[in-house]
C-alpha positions as CSV (number, residue, x, y, z in Angstrom):
1,M,55.5,37.2,-5.3
2,I,52.8,36.1,-7.7
3,F,51.4,32.6,-7.4
4,T,49.8,31.2,-10.6
5,N,48.8,27.8,-9.1
6,I,48.1,27.0,-5.5
7,L,47.7,23.4,-4.3
8,I,45.7,23.0,-1.1
9,A,45.7,19.8,1.0
10,Y,42.3,19.7,2.6
11,D,41.1,17.4,5.3
12,M,38.2,19.4,6.8
13,S,40.2,20.3,9.9
14,S,40.4,23.8,11.4
15,F,44.0,24.1,10.1
16,S,43.0,23.2,6.6
17,N,40.0,25.5,6.7
18,R,42.3,28.4,7.7
19,A,44.9,27.5,5.0
20,F,42.1,27.4,2.4
21,K,40.8,30.8,3.4
22,I,44.3,32.3,3.1
23,A,45.0,30.6,-0.2
24,L,41.6,31.9,-1.5
25,E,42.6,35.5,-0.6
26,I,46.0,35.0,-2.4
27,A,44.2,33.6,-5.4
28,K,41.7,36.5,-5.6
29,T,44.5,39.0,-5.3
30,N,46.7,37.4,-8.0
31,G,44.2,35.7,-10.2
32,S,45.6,32.3,-9.3
33,K,44.2,28.9,-9.9
34,I,43.4,26.8,-6.9
35,T,43.6,23.0,-6.9
36,L,42.1,21.2,-3.9
37,L,43.4,17.8,-2.8
38,T,41.6,15.7,-0.3
39,I,42.1,12.1,0.8
40,I,39.1,10.1,1.9
41,P,40.4,7.5,4.3
42,G,39.0,3.9,4.0
43,E,38.7,1.4,6.7
44,Y,41.3,-1.4,6.8
45,S,40.8,-4.9,8.1
46,A,43.6,-7.5,8.2
47,I,41.1,-10.1,6.9
48,M,39.1,-8.0,4.3
49,G,41.8,-5.4,3.3
50,Y,40.5,-2.0,2.5
51,S,36.8,-1.5,2.5
52,K,34.8,0.5,0.0
53,I,34.2,4.1,0.9
54,N,30.7,5.0,2.0
55,P,28.9,7.1,-0.7
56,Q,27.7,9.5,2.0
57,T,31.3,10.2,3.0
58,I,32.1,11.1,-0.7
59,Q,29.1,13.5,-0.9
60,K,30.1,15.2,2.4
61,Q,33.7,15.7,1.0
62,K,32.3,17.1,-2.3
63,K,30.3,19.7,-0.4
């Protein structure tokens, strides 16, 4: 089976790291495109609603 596009949900956990490595091997073998999806959770307060995300967290996710 040839995969042309592979979507990876990534949350920096050991499970998503393993899934990423497997998807990378599949992509190398088949010349597939990888799309990485990550969600950066915000903090929620009943009074304030969702807070802005810390820029350092965004930089960490980008790396």
